[in-house]
HTML snippet that shows the backbone in 3Dmol.js (N, CA, C, O; Angstrom):
<script src="https://3Dmol.org/build/3Dmol-min.js"></script>
<div id="view" style="width:600px;height:400px;position:relative"></div>
<script>
const pdb = `
ATOM      1  N   UNK A   1       0.798  -1.249   0.058  1.00  0.00           N
ATOM      2  CA  UNK A   1       0.145  -0.011   0.033  1.00  0.00           C
ATOM      3  C   UNK A   1       0.735   1.179   0.002  1.00  0.00           C
ATOM      4  O   UNK A   1       0.149   2.115  -0.542  1.00  0.00           O
ATOM      5  N   UNK A   2       2.064   1.361   0.610  1.00  0.00           N
ATOM      6  CA  UNK A   2       2.862   2.368   0.746  1.00  0.00           C
ATOM      7  C   UNK A   2       3.107   2.526  -0.693  1.00  0.00           C
ATOM      8  O   UNK A   2       2.682   3.634  -1.019  1.00  0.00           O
ATOM      9  N   UNK A   3       3.546   1.977  -1.576  1.00  0.00           N
ATOM     10  CA  UNK A   3       3.969   2.078  -2.812  1.00  0.00           C
ATOM     11  C   UNK A   3       3.115   2.860  -3.501  1.00  0.00           C
ATOM     12  O   UNK A   3       3.521   3.751  -4.247  1.00  0.00           O
ATOM     13  N   UNK A   4       1.587   2.541  -3.274  1.00  0.00           N
ATOM     14  CA  UNK A   4       0.586   3.000  -4.193  1.00  0.00           C
ATOM     15  C   UNK A   4       0.192   4.393  -3.734  1.00  0.00           C
ATOM     16  O   UNK A   4      -0.196   5.223  -4.556  1.00  0.00           O
ATOM     17  N   UNK A   5       0.290   4.693  -2.319  1.00  0.00           N
ATOM     18  CA  UNK A   5       0.317   5.966  -1.762  1.00  0.00           C
ATOM     19  C   UNK A   5       1.421   6.981  -2.271  1.00  0.00           C
ATOM     20  O   UNK A   5       1.108   8.153  -2.479  1.00  0.00           O
ATOM     21  N   UNK A   6       2.662   6.547  -2.463  1.00  0.00           N
ATOM     22  CA  UNK A   6       3.755   7.133  -2.717  1.00  0.00           C
ATOM     23  C   UNK A   6       3.588   7.671  -4.147  1.00  0.00           C
ATOM     24  O   UNK A   6       3.835   8.831  -4.478  1.00  0.00           O
ATOM     25  N   UNK A   7       3.083   6.573  -5.062  1.00  0.00           N
ATOM     26  CA  UNK A   7       2.789   6.825  -6.532  1.00  0.00           C
ATOM     27  C   UNK A   7       1.977   7.714  -6.760  1.00  0.00           C
ATOM     28  O   UNK A   7       2.092   8.366  -7.798  1.00  0.00           O
ATOM     29  N   UNK A   8       0.715   8.034  -5.651  1.00  0.00           N
ATOM     30  CA  UNK A   8      -0.435   8.658  -6.475  1.00  0.00           C
ATOM     31  C   UNK A   8      -0.152   9.864  -5.441  1.00  0.00           C
ATOM     32  O   UNK A   8      -0.974  10.760  -5.629  1.00  0.00           O
ATOM     33  N   UNK A   9       0.692  10.139  -4.481  1.00  0.00           N
ATOM     34  CA  UNK A   9       0.980  11.188  -3.846  1.00  0.00           C
ATOM     35  C   UNK A   9      -0.181  11.572  -2.878  1.00  0.00           C
ATOM     36  O   UNK A   9      -0.745  12.665  -2.827  1.00  0.00           O
ATOM     37  N   UNK A  10      -0.445  10.406  -2.078  1.00  0.00           N
ATOM     38  CA  UNK A  10      -1.615  10.469  -1.361  1.00  0.00           C
ATOM     39  C   UNK A  10      -1.362  11.410   0.096  1.00  0.00           C
ATOM     40  O   UNK A  10      -0.366  11.261   0.804  1.00  0.00           O
ATOM     41  N   UNK A  11      -2.417  12.353   0.371  1.00  0.00           N
ATOM     42  CA  UNK A  11      -2.106  12.750   1.634  1.00  0.00           C
ATOM     43  C   UNK A  11      -2.684  11.720   2.906  1.00  0.00           C
ATOM     44  O   UNK A  11      -3.396  10.760   2.612  1.00  0.00           O
ATOM     45  N   UNK A  12      -2.336  11.989   4.253  1.00  0.00           N
ATOM     46  CA  UNK A  12      -2.510  11.003   5.280  1.00  0.00           C
ATOM     47  C   UNK A  12      -4.228  10.992   5.414  1.00  0.00           C
ATOM     48  O   UNK A  12      -4.617   9.886   5.788  1.00  0.00           O
ATOM     49  N   UNK A  13      -5.122  11.786   5.235  1.00  0.00           N
ATOM     50  CA  UNK A  13      -6.164  11.691   5.233  1.00  0.00           C
ATOM     51  C   UNK A  13      -6.935  10.995   4.368  1.00  0.00           C
ATOM     52  O   UNK A  13      -8.021  10.531   4.717  1.00  0.00           O
ATOM     53  N   UNK A  14      -6.365  10.834   2.962  1.00  0.00           N
ATOM     54  CA  UNK A  14      -6.879   9.950   1.954  1.00  0.00           C
ATOM     55  C   UNK A  14      -6.494   8.593   2.059  1.00  0.00           C
ATOM     56  O   UNK A  14      -7.212   7.686   1.637  1.00  0.00           O
ATOM     57  N   UNK A  15      -5.026   8.344   2.782  1.00  0.00           N
ATOM     58  CA  UNK A  15      -4.677   6.852   2.976  1.00  0.00           C
ATOM     59  C   UNK A  15      -5.784   6.055   3.460  1.00  0.00           C
ATOM     60  O   UNK A  15      -6.159   5.180   2.679  1.00  0.00           O
ATOM     61  N   UNK A  16      -6.315   6.136   4.418  1.00  0.00           N
ATOM     62  CA  UNK A  16      -7.403   5.338   5.128  1.00  0.00           C
ATOM     63  C   UNK A  16      -8.294   4.947   4.247  1.00  0.00           C
ATOM     64  O   UNK A  16      -8.514   3.777   3.931  1.00  0.00           O
ATOM     65  N   UNK A  17      -8.944   6.119   3.738  1.00  0.00           N
ATOM     66  CA  UNK A  17     -10.071   5.702   2.518  1.00  0.00           C
ATOM     67  C   UNK A  17      -9.753   4.682   1.357  1.00  0.00           C
ATOM     68  O   UNK A  17     -10.502   3.809   0.919  1.00  0.00           O
ATOM     69  N   UNK A  18      -8.344   5.024   0.922  1.00  0.00           N
ATOM     70  CA  UNK A  18      -7.688   4.143   0.092  1.00  0.00           C
ATOM     71  C   UNK A  18      -7.391   2.765   0.385  1.00  0.00           C
ATOM     72  O   UNK A  18      -7.556   1.826  -0.394  1.00  0.00           O
ATOM     73  N   UNK A  19      -6.927   2.703   1.595  1.00  0.00           N
ATOM     74  CA  UNK A  19      -6.636   1.328   2.213  1.00  0.00           C
ATOM     75  C   UNK A  19      -8.068   0.533   2.416  1.00  0.00           C
ATOM     76  O   UNK A  19      -8.174  -0.673   2.194  1.00  0.00           O
ATOM     77  N   UNK A  20      -8.989   1.236   2.798  1.00  0.00           N
ATOM     78  CA  UNK A  20     -10.196   0.536   2.963  1.00  0.00           C
ATOM     79  C   UNK A  20     -10.739   0.163   1.911  1.00  0.00           C
ATOM     80  O   UNK A  20     -11.139  -1.001   1.930  1.00  0.00           O
ATOM     81  N   UNK A  21     -10.941   0.893   0.740  1.00  0.00           N
ATOM     82  CA  UNK A  21     -11.243   0.480  -0.650  1.00  0.00           C
ATOM     83  C   UNK A  21     -10.468  -0.886  -1.398  1.00  0.00           C
ATOM     84  O   UNK A  21     -10.898  -1.513  -2.366  1.00  0.00           O
ATOM     85  N   UNK A  22      -9.232  -1.129  -0.658  1.00  0.00           N
ATOM     86  CA  UNK A  22      -8.573  -2.299  -1.191  1.00  0.00           C
ATOM     87  C   UNK A  22      -8.939  -3.450  -0.449  1.00  0.00           C
ATOM     88  O   UNK A  22      -8.706  -4.569  -0.907  1.00  0.00           O
ATOM     89  N   UNK A  23      -9.548  -3.273   0.771  1.00  0.00           N
ATOM     90  CA  UNK A  23     -10.043  -4.277   1.712  1.00  0.00           C
ATOM     91  C   UNK A  23     -10.468  -5.707   0.786  1.00  0.00           C
ATOM     92  O   UNK A  23     -11.112  -5.589  -0.256  1.00  0.00           O
ATOM     93  N   UNK A  24     -10.185  -6.562   1.118  1.00  0.00           N
ATOM     94  CA  UNK A  24     -10.827  -7.959   0.764  1.00  0.00           C
ATOM     95  C   UNK A  24     -11.060  -8.886   1.603  1.00  0.00           C
ATOM     96  O   UNK A  24     -10.587  -8.739   2.730  1.00  0.00           O
ATOM     97  N   UNK A  25     -11.880 -10.146   1.292  1.00  0.00           N
ATOM     98  CA  UNK A  25     -12.144 -11.102   1.943  1.00  0.00           C
ATOM     99  C   UNK A  25     -12.324 -10.849   3.507  1.00  0.00           C
ATOM    100  O   UNK A  25     -13.221 -10.047   3.766  1.00  0.00           O
ATOM    101  N   UNK A  26     -11.609 -11.405   4.649  1.00  0.00           N
ATOM    102  CA  UNK A  26     -11.676 -11.132   5.983  1.00  0.00           C
ATOM    103  C   UNK A  26     -11.778  -9.733   6.443  1.00  0.00           C
ATOM    104  O   UNK A  26     -12.549  -9.332   7.315  1.00  0.00           O
ATOM    105  N   UNK A  27     -10.906  -9.013   5.760  1.00  0.00           N
ATOM    106  CA  UNK A  27     -10.532  -7.758   6.257  1.00  0.00           C
ATOM    107  C   UNK A  27     -11.688  -7.012   5.922  1.00  0.00           C
ATOM    108  O   UNK A  27     -12.117  -6.199   6.741  1.00  0.00           O
ATOM    109  N   UNK A  28     -12.330  -7.196   4.683  1.00  0.00           N
ATOM    110  CA  UNK A  28     -13.660  -6.150   4.510  1.00  0.00           C
ATOM    111  C   UNK A  28     -14.691  -6.683   5.329  1.00  0.00           C
ATOM    112  O   UNK A  28     -15.518  -5.852   5.705  1.00  0.00           O
ATOM    113  N   UNK A  29     -14.890  -8.108   5.780  1.00  0.00           N
ATOM    114  CA  UNK A  29     -16.042  -8.507   6.654  1.00  0.00           C
ATOM    115  C   UNK A  29     -15.735  -7.686   7.948  1.00  0.00           C
ATOM    116  O   UNK A  29     -16.596  -6.984   8.478  1.00  0.00           O
ATOM    117  N   UNK A  30     -14.324  -7.824   8.481  1.00  0.00           N
ATOM    118  CA  UNK A  30     -14.023  -7.124   9.551  1.00  0.00           C
ATOM    119  C   UNK A  30     -14.472  -5.622   9.465  1.00  0.00           C
ATOM    120  O   UNK A  30     -15.286  -5.254  10.312  1.00  0.00           O
ATOM    121  N   UNK A  31     -14.023  -4.699   8.518  1.00  0.00           N
ATOM    122  CA  UNK A  31     -14.447  -3.337   8.351  1.00  0.00           C
ATOM    123  C   UNK A  31     -15.993  -3.109   8.419  1.00  0.00           C
ATOM    124  O   UNK A  31     -16.438  -2.146   9.043  1.00  0.00           O
ATOM    125  N   UNK A  32     -16.778  -3.960   7.801  1.00  0.00           N
ATOM    126  CA  UNK A  32     -18.354  -3.987   7.560  1.00  0.00           C
ATOM    127  C   UNK A  32     -18.725  -3.944   8.948  1.00  0.00           C
ATOM    128  O   UNK A  32     -19.397  -3.000   9.362  1.00  0.00           O
ATOM    129  N   UNK A  33     -18.292  -5.027   9.832  1.00  0.00           N
ATOM    130  CA  UNK A  33     -18.512  -5.252  10.986  1.00  0.00           C
ATOM    131  C   UNK A  33     -18.495  -4.184  12.201  1.00  0.00           C
ATOM    132  O   UNK A  33     -19.340  -3.917  13.056  1.00  0.00           O
ATOM    133  N   UNK A  34     -17.062  -3.624  11.914  1.00  0.00           N
ATOM    134  CA  UNK A  34     -16.409  -2.336  12.791  1.00  0.00           C
ATOM    135  C   UNK A  34     -17.413  -1.337  12.455  1.00  0.00           C
ATOM    136  O   UNK A  34     -18.063  -0.876  13.393  1.00  0.00           O
ATOM    137  N   UNK A  35     -17.696  -0.841  11.038  1.00  0.00           N
ATOM    138  CA  UNK A  35     -18.569   0.247  10.837  1.00  0.00           C
ATOM    139  C   UNK A  35     -20.055   0.009  11.276  1.00  0.00           C
ATOM    140  O   UNK A  35     -20.720   0.894  11.814  1.00  0.00           O
ATOM    141  N   UNK A  36     -20.417  -0.955  11.071  1.00  0.00           N
ATOM    142  CA  UNK A  36     -21.881  -1.300  11.769  1.00  0.00           C
ATOM    143  C   UNK A  36     -21.983  -1.183  13.156  1.00  0.00           C
ATOM    144  O   UNK A  36     -23.012  -0.640  13.559  1.00  0.00           O
ATOM    145  N   UNK A  37     -21.040  -1.618  14.117  1.00  0.00           N
ATOM    146  CA  UNK A  37     -21.002  -1.303  15.386  1.00  0.00           C
ATOM    147  C   UNK A  37     -20.986  -0.033  15.723  1.00  0.00           C
ATOM    148  O   UNK A  37     -21.740   0.334  16.623  1.00  0.00           O
ATOM    149  N   UNK A  38     -20.185   0.835  15.118  1.00  0.00           N
ATOM    150  CA  UNK A  38     -19.984   2.018  15.466  1.00  0.00           C
ATOM    151  C   UNK A  38     -21.134   3.021  14.781  1.00  0.00           C
ATOM    152  O   UNK A  38     -21.141   4.241  14.946  1.00  0.00           O
ATOM    153  N   UNK A  39     -22.040   2.328  14.034  1.00  0.00           N
ATOM    154  CA  UNK A  39     -23.251   3.138  13.670  1.00  0.00           C
ATOM    155  C   UNK A  39     -23.159   3.697  12.332  1.00  0.00           C
ATOM    156  O   UNK A  39     -24.051   4.410  11.872  1.00  0.00           O
ATOM    157  N   UNK A  40     -22.125   3.399  11.711  1.00  0.00           N
ATOM    158  CA  UNK A  40     -22.001   3.937  10.216  1.00  0.00           C
ATOM    159  C   UNK A  40     -22.213   2.911   9.186  1.00  0.00           C
ATOM    160  O   UNK A  40     -22.165   1.690   9.330  1.00  0.00           O
ATOM    161  N   UNK A  41     -22.450   3.577   8.151  1.00  0.00           N
ATOM    162  CA  UNK A  41     -22.808   2.688   6.886  1.00  0.00           C
ATOM    163  C   UNK A  41     -21.568   2.002   6.337  1.00  0.00           C
ATOM    164  O   UNK A  41     -20.472   2.562   6.307  1.00  0.00           O
ATOM    165  N   UNK A  42     -21.787   0.763   5.902  1.00  0.00           N
ATOM    166  CA  UNK A  42     -20.285   0.129   5.493  1.00  0.00           C
ATOM    167  C   UNK A  42     -20.318  -0.129   4.090  1.00  0.00           C
ATOM    168  O   UNK A  42     -19.331  -0.602   3.526  1.00  0.00           O
TER     169      UNK A  42
END
`;
const viewer = $3Dmol.createViewer("view");
viewer.addModel(pdb, "pdb");
viewer.setStyle({}, {cartoon: {color: "spectrum"}});
viewer.zoomTo();
viewer.render();
</script>
């Protein structure tokens, strides 16, 4: 991911959003459960 961030010139605030977009499998399921528990849309 760091290589992608460097190539795209991502600011810190955007890095989290991009990393979440790249989640797959168990990581994606975890993120959706986390967001749901916090009351947000996944």
